[in-house]
C-alpha positions as MATLAB code, in Angstrom:
seq = 'MARPGGPETRRIGEVELRTILDQHKTFFNRNPGGRRACLKFMDASGLDLSGRCLVEADLSGVRLRQANLRGTDLRRANLFGADLTGADLTGARLEGADLRGITLRDAILVRADLTRVDLREGLLMAANSGDLRHSHPDRGTPMQGAAASGAVPRNANAANPMVKRADLRDANLSNTTLAHANMAKADLTGANLHGADLTGANLAGAVLDGATLNRAIMISAVLRRASLLGVLLDDVDLSQADLKDVAVPRPLKADILDIIRRHTVWIDSKGRSGVRADLTGVDLTGADLRGMDLGAAVLRGAVLRGTNLSGASLSMADLSLVDGRMANLTGAVLEGAQLERAILESAIMAEVRAAPLPIGERWDWPTNLTQARLTGACLTGAELVQARLMKADLSQADLRDANFSRASLCEAVVRGAKLAGAKLHGADLSGCVGLEEEAASP';
ca = [
      27.364   19.283  -21.023;
      29.451   19.909  -17.944;
      29.861   17.168  -15.352;
      27.252   17.370  -12.539;
      28.764   18.041   -9.175;
      31.527   20.188  -10.660;
      33.090   23.252   -9.050;
      29.691   24.694   -8.144;
      28.983   21.779   -5.765;
      30.793   22.030   -2.448;
      31.281   19.055   -0.145;
      30.117   19.750    3.397;
      31.618   17.998    6.419;
      29.825   16.514    9.412;
      30.872   19.272   11.814;
      29.705   22.075    9.528;
      26.473   20.221    8.798;
      25.788   19.731   12.498;
      26.279   23.460   13.106;
      23.871   24.361   10.282;
      21.258   21.900   11.576;
      21.557   23.188   15.150;
      21.217   26.796   13.993;
      18.171   25.877   11.911;
      16.494   24.220   14.883;
      17.132   27.375   16.916;
      15.701   29.443   14.050;
      12.624   27.205   13.767;
      12.004   27.489   17.517;
      12.190   31.301   17.166;
      15.122   31.552   19.567;
      17.986   34.087   19.297;
      21.035   33.082   17.248;
      19.119   30.901   14.856;
      19.527   30.815   11.104;
      17.540   29.165    8.336;
      19.430   26.212    6.851;
      20.699   26.701    3.324;
      22.380   23.700    1.720;
      21.878   24.914   -1.831;
      24.130   22.993   -4.254;
      26.069   21.421   -1.361;
      27.107   17.777   -1.312;
      26.017   16.030    1.902;
      25.954   12.539    0.406;
      26.173    9.698    2.902;
      25.779   11.940    5.956;
      23.387   11.399    8.864;
      20.475   13.861    9.059;
      18.082   11.427   10.717;
      15.443   12.931   12.985;
      16.674   16.480   12.384;
      14.480   19.526   11.790;
      14.733   20.997    8.285;
      11.292   22.577    8.089;
      11.241   25.247    5.342;
      14.969   24.805    4.709;
      16.503   25.682    1.328;
      17.841   22.393   -0.043;
      17.549   23.199   -3.741;
      20.095   21.321   -5.811;
      21.558   19.588   -2.750;
      23.178   16.175   -3.130;
      22.020   13.741   -0.445;
      22.871   10.480   -2.159;
      22.696    7.519    0.270;
      22.104    9.997    3.121;
      20.270    8.953    6.291;
      17.044   10.981    6.468;
      15.015    8.573    8.582;
      12.341   10.514   10.465;
      13.708   13.861    9.245;
      11.217   16.749    9.292;
      11.299   18.289    5.808;
       7.907   19.944    5.817;
       7.624   22.767    3.249;
      11.341   22.427    2.469;
      12.626   23.482   -0.943;
      14.153   20.371   -2.542;
      13.843   21.574   -6.119;
      16.348   19.662   -8.255;
      17.833   17.776   -5.276;
      19.535   14.406   -5.743;
      18.397   11.864   -3.133;
      19.489    8.748   -4.983;
      19.499    5.823   -2.559;
      18.646    8.039    0.424;
      16.751    6.506    3.362;
      13.628    8.624    4.001;
      11.795    6.052    6.107;
       9.121    7.856    8.143;
      10.278   11.278    6.928;
       7.821   14.186    6.939;
       7.661   15.954    3.585;
       4.235   17.584    3.715;
       4.047   20.527    1.343;
       7.667   20.146    0.199;
       8.782   21.311   -3.239;
      10.107   18.150   -4.897;
      10.063   19.351   -8.502;
      12.846   17.824  -10.521;
      14.037   15.720   -7.586;
      15.765   12.366   -8.068;
      14.540    9.593   -5.756;
      16.018    6.694   -7.678;
      16.384    3.653   -5.361;
      15.406    5.839   -2.377;
      13.537    4.350    0.593;
      10.277    6.209    1.295;
       8.560    3.639    3.499;
       5.830    5.348    5.589;
       7.031    8.766    4.449;
       4.390   11.504    4.494;
       4.246   13.141    1.058;
       0.961   14.972    1.547;
       0.550   17.924   -0.857;
       4.112   17.655   -2.194;
       4.890   19.052   -5.626;
       6.423   16.224   -7.674;
       6.008   17.800  -11.076;
       8.682   17.671  -13.691;
      11.399   20.267  -13.132;
      14.885   21.058  -14.330;
      17.276   22.991  -12.132;
      20.201   24.611  -13.915;
      23.399   25.803  -12.282;
      26.138   28.117  -13.476;
      29.485   26.542  -14.329;
      32.164   28.971  -15.530;
      29.500   31.097  -17.166;
      27.683   28.137  -18.756;
      24.464   26.543  -17.585;
      24.356   22.855  -16.685;
      21.884   20.417  -15.152;
      22.175   20.203  -11.381;
      22.239   16.382  -11.674;
      22.105   13.925  -14.584;
      18.488   12.733  -14.201;
      15.592   14.434  -15.938;
      12.048   14.954  -14.656;
      11.285   13.426  -11.283;
      12.761    9.927  -11.459;
      11.724    7.457   -8.740;
      12.921    4.353  -10.538;
      13.465    1.554   -8.065;
      12.268    3.653   -5.120;
      10.759    1.770   -2.173;
       7.750    3.726   -0.934;
       5.485    1.118    0.644;
       3.069    2.723    3.076;
       4.026    6.212    1.921;
       1.380    8.949    2.086;
       1.587   11.205   -1.009;
      -2.120   12.098   -1.070;
      -3.182   15.267   -2.900;
       0.303   15.509   -4.412;
       0.946   17.093   -7.808;
       3.147   14.680   -9.703;
       2.548   15.219  -13.410;
       5.141   13.459  -15.613;
       7.137   11.756  -12.837;
       9.162    8.618  -13.527;
       8.332    5.955  -10.956;
       9.285    2.992  -13.101;
       9.706   -0.251  -11.110;
       9.080    1.697   -7.878;
       7.765   -0.090   -4.792;
       4.565    1.795   -3.926;
       2.758   -0.951   -2.029;
      -0.001    0.433    0.218;
       0.963    4.014   -0.665;
      -1.809    6.581   -0.244;
      -1.995    8.291   -3.639;
      -5.616    9.397   -3.352;
      -6.494   12.491   -5.392;
      -2.890   12.705   -6.611;
      -2.128   14.082  -10.066;
      -0.105   11.424  -11.884;
      -0.933   12.453  -15.439;
       1.514   10.947  -17.970;
       3.555    9.366  -15.174;
       5.848    6.514  -16.166;
       4.889    3.821  -13.661;
       5.774    0.833  -15.817;
       6.261   -2.346  -13.756;
       5.716   -0.435  -10.509;
       4.362   -2.425   -7.564;
       1.152   -0.672   -6.477;
      -0.301   -3.606   -4.530;
      -2.905   -2.294   -2.089;
      -2.254    1.331   -3.056;
      -5.009    3.905   -2.598;
      -5.500    5.691   -5.945;
      -9.030    6.887   -5.212;
      -9.730    9.917   -7.395;
      -6.189    9.990   -8.788;
      -5.606   11.565  -12.205;
      -3.840    8.891  -14.277;
      -4.523   10.477  -17.656;
      -2.030    9.053  -20.145;
      -0.080    7.289  -17.385;
       2.093    4.343  -18.364;
       1.182    1.423  -16.085;
       2.380   -1.303  -18.425;
       3.275   -4.403  -16.459;
       2.403   -2.730  -13.154;
       0.961   -4.746  -10.265;
      -2.220   -3.097   -8.985;
      -3.621   -6.100   -7.108;
      -5.864   -5.015   -4.248;
      -5.560   -1.343   -5.162;
      -8.394    1.162   -4.867;
      -9.028    3.019   -8.133;
     -12.549    4.245   -7.457;
     -13.271    7.455   -9.401;
      -9.758    7.507  -10.853;
      -9.306    9.216  -14.237;
      -7.837    6.657  -16.654;
      -8.189    8.395  -20.033;
      -5.527    7.049  -22.436;
      -3.818    5.171  -19.581;
      -1.644    2.253  -20.686;
      -2.369   -0.918  -18.701;
      -0.842   -3.533  -20.968;
       0.053   -6.712  -19.083;
      -0.868   -5.017  -15.790;
      -2.393   -7.119  -13.007;
      -5.733   -5.842  -11.674;
      -6.846   -8.683   -9.415;
      -8.952   -7.565   -6.472;
      -8.986   -3.954   -7.698;
     -11.867   -1.625   -6.864;
     -12.867    0.176  -10.068;
     -16.191    1.754   -9.140;
     -17.049    4.793  -11.310;
     -13.962    4.323  -13.523;
     -14.169    4.713  -17.293;
     -11.678    2.352  -18.957;
     -13.111    2.696  -22.468;
     -10.130    4.746  -23.668;
      -7.452    2.838  -21.751;
      -5.054    0.333  -23.330;
      -6.053   -2.978  -21.709;
      -4.166   -5.415  -23.934;
      -3.249   -8.616  -22.057;
      -4.349   -7.109  -18.734;
      -5.094   -9.536  -15.902;
      -8.654   -8.808  -14.735;
     -11.449  -10.934  -13.255;
     -12.819  -13.252  -15.934;
     -16.142  -14.989  -16.425;
     -16.337  -18.653  -15.491;
     -16.450  -20.727  -18.659;
     -16.735  -24.164  -17.052;
     -19.473  -25.697  -14.885;
     -18.753  -24.682  -11.273;
     -20.395  -27.839   -9.931;
     -18.133  -29.995  -12.100;
     -15.082  -28.044  -10.872;
     -16.117  -28.625   -7.247;
     -16.834  -32.321   -7.912;
     -13.338  -32.879   -9.312;
     -11.922  -30.811   -6.462;
     -13.661  -33.047   -3.911;
     -12.076  -36.086   -5.561;
      -8.707  -34.329   -5.355;
      -9.200  -33.725   -1.614;
     -10.457  -37.228   -0.841;
      -7.602  -38.838   -2.770;
      -5.030  -36.490   -1.203;
      -4.090  -35.193   -4.622;
      -3.664  -38.578   -6.343;
      -6.647  -38.024   -8.621;
      -9.139  -35.308   -9.463;
      -8.166  -31.673  -10.057;
      -7.579  -28.941   -7.518;
     -10.017  -26.062   -8.053;
      -8.201  -23.014   -9.437;
     -10.631  -20.122   -9.630;
      -8.015  -17.360   -9.688;
      -9.587  -14.122  -10.868;
     -12.923  -15.762  -11.698;
     -16.116  -13.719  -11.410;
     -18.535  -15.652   -9.177;
     -20.799  -12.722   -8.343;
     -24.028  -13.899   -6.737;
     -23.235  -17.626   -7.113;
     -24.888  -20.082   -4.722;
     -22.072  -22.135   -3.190;
     -23.734  -22.985    0.114;
     -22.118  -25.889    1.939;
     -19.625  -26.543   -0.856;
     -16.218  -28.076   -0.065;
     -13.547  -25.725   -1.411;
     -10.848  -26.559    1.107;
      -7.367  -25.673   -0.243;
      -8.941  -24.222   -3.408;
      -7.320  -21.236   -5.115;
      -9.636  -18.230   -5.390;
      -7.020  -15.470   -5.399;
      -8.484  -12.252   -6.794;
     -11.882  -13.851   -7.440;
     -15.041  -11.737   -7.402;
     -17.365  -13.078   -4.707;
     -19.606  -10.051   -4.422;
     -22.907  -11.177   -2.951;
     -21.881  -14.841   -3.289;
     -23.543  -17.278   -0.887;
     -20.821  -19.329    0.820;
     -22.707  -19.996    4.050;
     -21.583  -23.235    5.663;
     -18.914  -23.744    2.984;
     -15.605  -25.405    3.815;
     -12.720  -23.098    2.864;
      -9.967  -24.427    5.116;
      -6.500  -23.573    3.750;
      -8.110  -21.917    0.723;
      -6.375  -18.966   -0.944;
      -8.887  -16.105   -0.801;
      -6.341  -13.305   -0.923;
      -7.407  -10.177   -2.829;
     -10.979  -11.439   -3.312;
     -13.772   -8.909   -3.750;
     -16.193  -10.405   -1.255;
     -18.306   -7.337   -0.570;
     -21.697   -8.354    0.849;
     -20.810  -12.052    0.550;
     -22.594  -14.475    2.883;
     -20.042  -16.564    4.794;
     -22.253  -17.417    7.767;
     -20.849  -20.458    9.551;
     -18.172  -20.997    6.904;
     -14.992  -22.861    7.875;
     -11.959  -20.656    7.216;
      -9.383  -22.465    9.323;
      -5.909  -21.679    8.022;
      -7.340  -19.771    5.058;
      -5.363  -17.033    3.304;
      -7.465  -13.838    3.219;
      -4.715  -11.232    3.009;
      -6.002   -7.952    1.514;
      -9.436   -9.508    0.971;
     -12.241   -6.976    0.501;
     -15.046   -8.141    2.772;
     -16.896   -4.893    3.385;
     -20.445   -5.503    4.664;
     -19.897   -9.267    4.396;
     -21.961  -11.549    6.652;
     -19.432  -13.654    8.560;
     -21.343  -14.547   11.711;
     -20.156  -17.723   13.425;
     -17.276  -18.268   10.970;
     -14.664  -20.743   12.170;
     -11.295  -19.134   11.529;
      -9.196  -20.695   14.276;
      -5.788  -22.130   13.303;
      -5.698  -25.423   11.424;
      -3.627  -28.072   13.238;
      -0.646  -29.194   11.155;
       0.921  -32.211   12.815;
       1.197  -32.416   16.603;
       3.126  -29.235   17.367;
       2.200  -26.703   14.710;
      -0.944  -24.769   13.860;
      -1.595  -22.789   10.668;
      -3.396  -19.512   11.572;
      -6.008  -17.824    9.422;
      -4.486  -14.805    7.706;
      -6.608  -11.636    7.429;
      -3.689   -9.206    7.240;
      -4.802   -5.877    5.742;
      -8.246   -7.293    4.999;
     -11.025   -4.701    4.604;
     -13.886   -5.694    6.880;
     -15.648   -2.347    7.210;
     -19.237   -2.898    8.293;
     -18.877   -6.697    8.254;
     -20.862   -8.870   10.658;
     -18.547  -11.144   12.651;
     -20.794  -11.890   15.618;
     -19.736  -15.057   17.393;
     -16.840  -15.586   14.978;
     -14.016  -17.873   16.099;
     -10.794  -15.976   15.309;
      -8.377  -17.514   17.803;
      -4.753  -16.723   16.829;
      -5.943  -15.111   13.586;
      -3.609  -12.628   11.938;
      -5.454   -9.317   11.530;
      -2.511   -6.923   11.310;
      -3.557   -3.598    9.746;
      -7.025   -4.983    9.025;
      -9.846   -2.445    8.785;
     -12.701   -3.454   11.099;
     -14.327   -0.025   11.230;
     -18.054   -0.174   12.035;
     -17.892   -3.990   12.090;
     -20.122   -6.029   14.408;
     -17.655   -7.990   16.553;
     -19.953   -8.874   19.436;
     -19.068  -12.166   21.139;
     -16.261  -12.816   18.626;
     -13.263  -14.703   19.991;
      -9.947  -12.924   19.234;
      -7.928  -14.783   21.877;
      -4.202  -14.651   21.056;
      -5.002  -13.012   17.723;
      -2.782  -10.294   16.267;
      -4.649   -7.013   15.850;
      -1.476   -4.960   15.567;
      -2.301   -1.612   13.875;
      -5.806   -2.821   13.052;
      -8.613   -0.242   12.933;
     -11.683   -0.929   15.090;
     -13.112    2.574   15.172;
     -16.895    2.417   15.500;
     -16.911   -1.387   15.860;
     -19.268   -3.174   18.251;
     -17.112   -5.079   20.746;
     -19.561   -6.122   23.446;
     -18.659   -9.599   24.661;
     -15.647   -9.877   22.364;
     -12.815  -11.994   23.813;
      -9.405  -10.335   23.513;
      -7.411  -12.426   26.000;
      -3.756  -12.568   24.952;
      -4.399  -10.620   21.745;
      -1.708   -8.305   20.365;
      -3.400   -4.895   20.347;
      -0.286   -2.765   19.832;
      -1.071    0.226   17.638;
      -4.726   -0.803   17.391;
      -6.693    2.285   16.305;
     -10.001    3.154   17.975;
      -9.913    0.509   20.713;
      -9.831    3.059   23.528;
     -12.670    4.984   21.943;
     -14.860    1.884   21.843;
     -13.949    0.935   25.407;
     -14.964    4.397   26.564;
     -18.283    4.434   24.718;
     -21.383    3.546   26.726;
];
C-alpha cells in the first residue's frame, strides 16, 4: 500500500488558501469573479480557516489535520474521505455535509451543528502512479477520542462509524442512524438519543448517564459494563441487548427506614458512628419518605418517580441524575443539594428551600440544578437564591413568586413558564431562552 499523502497530495500555503477562500465567498454571494473552492486532495494541515465560508465547497480527500475550523461554515460541503485529525471544529456548521469516510480522530466538535450529515462508512481511493491507494490510513468514519460535547448531529446517517472513547456529552443524536457503530467507552452523558437506531451498536463501557433513549432501537446492542444511571428508556426494547454487568437502577434490598435511621445517627454523630445513606441507582418509585432526614445522603441516579419527599431534609444531598418525574418535594429542604442533570419533569416543588447552605462565616454552598429538566414542574414560592440553573429546562414550569435572586439562569429555557411575581434581582439571565416571550405575554 502506498504511503498516504504521497505525490498526489499537494501542500497549500496560507496565501493561496486565502485567495481560494476569498474567491469562494465571492462565488457564494453570487458576485462576479467568484469561484467555488476546490481543495481536493490538498494538504492544509495546521492552517487557519476559522469563520470562513466553505458552503458547498469540494473538500474531498483534503488533509486538515490540526487545522483551525472554529465557526467555519461547511454546510453541504463535500468532505468525503477528508482527514480532520485533531482539527478544531468548535461551533462549526456542517448541516447536510457529506462526511462519509472522514477521520475525526481527536477532533473538537463542541457545539458543532451536524444536522443531516452523512457519516456512513466510506473509502476514498486516489491514484498514485497508476495504482489506487487509500486517501488516508483510517478506515470507516473514525471519531476515536473526538470531543463533541453539545454537538448537534440529529437526523444524521452514521451507520458503522467508529466513535470509540469519543466525548459526546449532551450531543443531540436524536433520530440518528448509528447501526453497528463502535461507541465503546464513549462518554454520552446527557446525550439525546431519542429515536436513534442503535441496532448492533457497541456501547460496551460507555457512559450514558442522564441520556435520553426513548424509542431508541437497541436490537443486538452491546451494553456490557455501560452505565445507565438516570437514563430515560421509555418504549425501548432491551430484550435482545447484551446487558452483562450494566449499571442500571436496582431494587432496594434493605429496609429503607433502617437505612435512614442509621443515616440519622451518622449525621448526629458527625460521621463518628452510624452509616451514611448510599442509595445510588436505587429504585424508590412511589416510596413515602415524607419528612425524612436525608441530608448529605447519596441518591445519584436513583429512581424517585412519584416518590413523596414533601418536607424532607435533603441539604447537601447528591441527587444528580435522579429520575424524579412527578415526585412530590413540596417544602423540601434542598440547600446546597446537587441536582445536576436531575429529571424533575412535572415534579411538585412548591415552597422548596434551595438557597445556599452557609459553610463557615464567609462561604455559601449553592444548590446546583445545572442542566436539570424541570419541564412542567411546579416551583411556586420556591426559594432559589443563588441557585445554579445553567442550561436548565424550565419550559412550561410554574415559577410564580419563586425567588431567583442572584441565581444563574445562563442559557436556561423558560419558554411557556409562568413568571408572575418571580424575583429575578441580580440573576444572570445571559442567553436565557424564552424570557422575552414571557415578559411580552399578557
